[in-house]
PLY file of the C-alpha trace (Angstrom):
ply
format ascii 1.0
element vertex 258
property float x
property float y
property float z
element edge 257
property int vertex1
property int vertex2
end_header
-1.49 12.14 -10.02
-1.13 15.67 -9.02
-0.66 17.21 -5.90
-4.03 18.16 -4.92
-4.96 18.87 -1.10
-7.87 18.54 0.02
-9.53 20.41 2.89
-11.01 17.77 5.54
-11.78 19.73 9.06
-10.87 18.47 12.17
-12.78 15.65 14.19
-15.10 16.95 16.47
-15.08 15.48 19.96
-11.93 15.52 23.08
-8.27 14.85 22.51
-8.79 11.12 23.11
-10.88 10.54 20.13
-8.40 12.62 17.73
-5.64 10.46 19.67
-7.87 7.10 18.57
-8.11 8.66 15.00
-4.55 9.61 14.92
-3.25 5.57 16.39
-6.00 4.22 13.70
-4.16 6.54 10.84
-1.18 5.28 11.87
-2.20 1.71 11.51
-3.04 1.87 8.12
0.09 3.39 7.45
1.89 0.72 8.73
-0.53 -1.72 6.86
0.49 -0.12 3.43
3.82 0.03 4.22
3.89 -3.53 4.71
1.53 -4.36 1.38
3.78 -2.36 -0.56
7.04 -4.13 0.26
5.45 -7.68 0.22
4.23 -6.05 -3.36
7.69 -5.96 -4.13
8.17 -9.43 -3.41
5.03 -10.51 -5.19
6.05 -9.45 -8.05
9.53 -10.44 -8.14
9.74 -13.45 -6.30
11.99 -12.49 -3.63
11.84 -12.91 0.10
8.51 -13.51 0.16
6.44 -16.48 1.78
4.65 -16.35 -1.86
5.20 -15.10 -4.73
2.88 -14.77 -7.87
4.73 -17.73 -9.44
4.68 -19.83 -6.30
1.70 -21.95 -3.66
-0.49 -24.07 -4.10
-1.40 -25.68 -7.30
-4.81 -25.51 -9.34
-6.40 -26.29 -12.77
-5.73 -23.44 -15.29
-9.56 -22.51 -15.66
-9.87 -21.97 -11.58
-6.71 -19.72 -11.67
-7.99 -17.61 -14.22
-11.26 -16.99 -12.55
-10.25 -16.43 -9.35
-7.15 -14.21 -10.20
-9.30 -11.87 -12.00
-12.36 -11.98 -9.57
-9.17 -11.20 -7.32
-8.20 -7.94 -9.07
-11.76 -6.98 -9.88
-12.48 -7.03 -6.58
-9.26 -4.50 -5.97
-10.28 -2.41 -8.37
-13.80 -2.38 -7.55
-12.95 -0.97 -3.81
-9.96 1.01 -5.09
-12.30 2.82 -7.34
-14.94 3.35 -5.80
-14.00 4.25 -2.52
-12.16 6.99 -4.65
-14.91 8.70 -5.92
-16.37 11.68 -4.48
-20.25 10.93 -4.29
-18.87 7.53 -2.56
-16.88 10.29 0.24
-19.70 12.46 0.37
-21.86 9.55 1.48
-19.01 7.35 3.41
-18.57 10.57 5.62
-21.80 10.35 7.17
-20.70 7.31 9.06
-17.00 8.38 9.29
-15.21 11.30 10.77
-13.48 13.10 7.84
-9.88 13.29 8.85
-10.04 8.82 9.18
-11.67 8.70 5.49
-8.56 8.64 4.01
-6.93 5.99 6.20
-9.45 3.91 5.92
-9.43 3.80 2.33
-5.64 3.48 2.79
-6.49 0.24 4.97
-9.40 -0.99 2.87
-7.20 -1.21 -0.47
-4.09 -2.97 1.79
-6.50 -5.49 2.61
-7.73 -6.04 -0.58
-4.05 -6.56 -1.65
-3.37 -8.47 0.98
-6.62 -11.36 0.20
-5.26 -10.63 -3.27
-1.48 -12.15 -2.26
-2.55 -14.58 0.21
-5.35 -16.54 -2.53
-3.33 -15.79 -5.91
-3.57 -19.08 -7.98
-0.01 -19.21 -9.71
0.46 -20.00 -13.31
3.86 -21.07 -14.14
3.67 -21.78 -17.71
6.70 -19.46 -19.34
5.71 -16.95 -21.90
9.57 -15.96 -21.81
12.86 -16.29 -19.96
15.60 -14.83 -20.32
18.40 -17.10 -20.74
21.40 -14.29 -20.87
22.46 -13.39 -17.12
23.91 -9.84 -18.05
20.61 -9.12 -19.80
18.43 -10.75 -16.76
20.01 -8.29 -14.42
19.45 -5.24 -16.52
16.13 -5.97 -16.56
15.36 -6.80 -12.78
17.43 -3.33 -12.10
14.33 -1.71 -14.54
11.96 -3.47 -12.46
13.50 -1.80 -9.39
13.44 1.68 -11.22
9.75 1.34 -11.45
9.37 1.25 -7.87
11.39 3.66 -7.02
9.93 6.20 -9.75
6.78 5.47 -7.41
7.93 6.17 -3.86
9.58 9.12 -5.50
6.60 10.65 -7.16
4.46 10.24 -3.88
7.23 12.29 -1.78
7.23 14.97 -4.93
3.44 15.69 -3.99
2.30 14.73 -0.66
3.51 11.23 0.74
1.45 11.54 4.41
-1.31 13.18 2.84
-1.49 10.72 0.18
-2.02 7.62 2.34
-3.87 9.78 5.33
-1.42 9.87 7.74
-1.06 14.31 7.51
-5.39 14.26 8.46
-5.08 12.35 10.74
-2.20 14.55 12.43
-3.65 17.64 11.39
-6.79 16.46 13.37
-4.78 15.50 15.99
-3.39 19.27 16.48
-6.53 20.58 15.63
-5.59 22.04 12.47
-7.70 22.00 9.21
-6.09 20.91 5.89
-5.10 23.59 4.12
-6.83 24.37 0.79
-6.15 22.69 -2.75
-2.89 23.28 -4.28
-2.24 22.03 -7.50
1.56 21.53 -8.47
3.34 19.92 -10.75
7.39 18.91 -9.11
9.95 17.64 -11.23
8.50 13.95 -12.50
5.41 15.95 -12.97
6.20 17.94 -15.02
7.40 15.44 -17.97
4.71 13.49 -17.17
0.69 13.32 -15.87
1.25 10.71 -13.55
4.40 9.44 -12.80
3.04 6.65 -10.50
1.46 4.45 -12.65
4.43 5.17 -14.96
6.47 3.09 -12.05
3.93 0.44 -11.76
3.72 -0.74 -15.58
7.84 -0.55 -15.51
8.20 -2.47 -12.36
5.13 -4.65 -13.54
6.24 -5.05 -16.98
10.09 -5.45 -16.81
10.97 -9.18 -15.67
13.15 -11.53 -16.83
10.81 -14.23 -16.52
7.52 -13.95 -17.66
5.12 -16.38 -16.77
1.75 -16.99 -17.71
-0.03 -15.50 -14.26
2.40 -12.98 -14.27
1.29 -12.08 -17.49
-2.62 -12.15 -16.69
-1.61 -9.86 -13.74
0.42 -6.43 -15.96
-2.44 -7.14 -18.81
-5.41 -6.28 -16.22
-3.06 -3.84 -13.75
-2.75 -1.80 -16.55
-6.09 -2.04 -17.96
-6.77 -0.66 -14.67
-4.54 2.02 -14.98
-5.41 3.38 -17.73
-9.06 3.16 -16.63
-8.09 5.09 -13.09
-6.18 7.85 -14.96
-9.57 8.33 -17.04
-12.18 8.71 -13.54
-8.96 10.61 -11.84
-8.40 13.24 -14.55
-12.30 13.28 -14.57
-11.80 14.28 -11.16
-8.55 16.62 -11.47
-10.75 18.89 -14.42
-13.91 18.88 -11.26
-11.07 20.15 -8.83
-8.58 22.27 -10.78
-10.76 23.26 -14.50
-9.04 24.86 -16.85
-5.64 24.92 -15.09
-5.40 21.00 -15.25
-7.05 21.56 -18.52
-4.16 23.38 -20.28
-1.44 20.92 -17.86
-3.10 18.09 -20.28
-2.66 19.26 -23.07
1.09 20.18 -22.27
2.05 17.07 -20.72
1.97 13.86 -21.70
-0.22 11.50 -19.39
2.20 8.02 -19.57
5.35 8.71 -21.48
7.43 12.07 -21.81
7.32 12.51 -25.34
5.74 15.87 -25.69
8.18 18.71 -25.64
7.61 21.31 -22.49
6.72 25.23 -23.35
0 1
1 2
2 3
3 4
4 5
5 6
6 7
7 8
8 9
9 10
10 11
11 12
12 13
13 14
14 15
15 16
16 17
17 18
18 19
19 20
20 21
21 22
22 23
23 24
24 25
25 26
26 27
27 28
28 29
29 30
30 31
31 32
32 33
33 34
34 35
35 36
36 37
37 38
38 39
39 40
40 41
41 42
42 43
43 44
44 45
45 46
46 47
47 48
48 49
49 50
50 51
51 52
52 53
53 54
54 55
55 56
56 57
57 58
58 59
59 60
60 61
61 62
62 63
63 64
64 65
65 66
66 67
67 68
68 69
69 70
70 71
71 72
72 73
73 74
74 75
75 76
76 77
77 78
78 79
79 80
80 81
81 82
82 83
83 84
84 85
85 86
86 87
87 88
88 89
89 90
90 91
91 92
92 93
93 94
94 95
95 96
96 97
97 98
98 99
99 100
100 101
101 102
102 103
103 104
104 105
105 106
106 107
107 108
108 109
109 110
110 111
111 112
112 113
113 114
114 115
115 116
116 117
117 118
118 119
119 120
120 121
121 122
122 123
123 124
124 125
125 126
126 127
127 128
128 129
129 130
130 131
131 132
132 133
133 134
134 135
135 136
136 137
137 138
138 139
139 140
140 141
141 142
142 143
143 144
144 145
145 146
146 147
147 148
148 149
149 150
150 151
151 152
152 153
153 154
154 155
155 156
156 157
157 158
158 159
159 160
160 161
161 162
162 163
163 164
164 165
165 166
166 167
167 168
168 169
169 170
170 171
171 172
172 173
173 174
174 175
175 176
176 177
177 178
178 179
179 180
180 181
181 182
182 183
183 184
184 185
185 186
186 187
187 188
188 189
189 190
190 191
191 192
192 193
193 194
194 195
195 196
196 197
197 198
198 199
199 200
200 201
201 202
202 203
203 204
204 205
205 206
206 207
207 208
208 209
209 210
210 211
211 212
212 213
213 214
214 215
215 216
216 217
217 218
218 219
219 220
220 221
221 222
222 223
223 224
224 225
225 226
226 227
227 228
228 229
229 230
230 231
231 232
232 233
233 234
234 235
235 236
236 237
237 238
238 239
239 240
240 241
241 242
242 243
243 244
244 245
245 246
246 247
247 248
248 249
249 250
250 251
251 252
252 253
253 254
254 255
255 256
256 257
């Protein structure tokens, strides 16, 4: 993901409506923060009441069907609501200033549903017994989450999660025109956020069948998401993004910078 700031007109109406939109954006952002912090605990099995390998037991077939359905629900919501055609239709019914916040809130609630209803599949695929190596692998997973958060702030964290839009709307300002930038990590890979997720999902000293299913499906979805996102970026930035795509690798920094 590269920085793409999209113009969103301020919400027409009085100050009370704009303040309500700002509160809604704040609630959506706080819900996202809770969800992403819970996701870290859910994947790592640390400091959350229900993690990826805990919860009521069920049959293998039921677990696979339910877990795939939950991930499919998130993938559909996350992809469909991000498309330009859906946004054009959706903003006929909601103000443009809260479109991103609505997207963030829906994605967060869908993920929370996944965490709540996830069926554990605790059979071990691998388990690292060497304590020092296990710590290194767990630390690598944490580094993945750091890459995710760092990458969002390298572009525009608060616009990415809807706060910038509702704050500008409250102040009666329009969003600036789209700007294409490739700061720091974006000079080495085109999608450092997705790279961070892949590292966080796969770097685990204890890999259960359920964790493996989650990692495989989410990684496949990431590649699909990249394809859809890059199509939108080409539409937005044209040859500028095409040259960037030719120069910089998608996820792993193997190309030389020119």
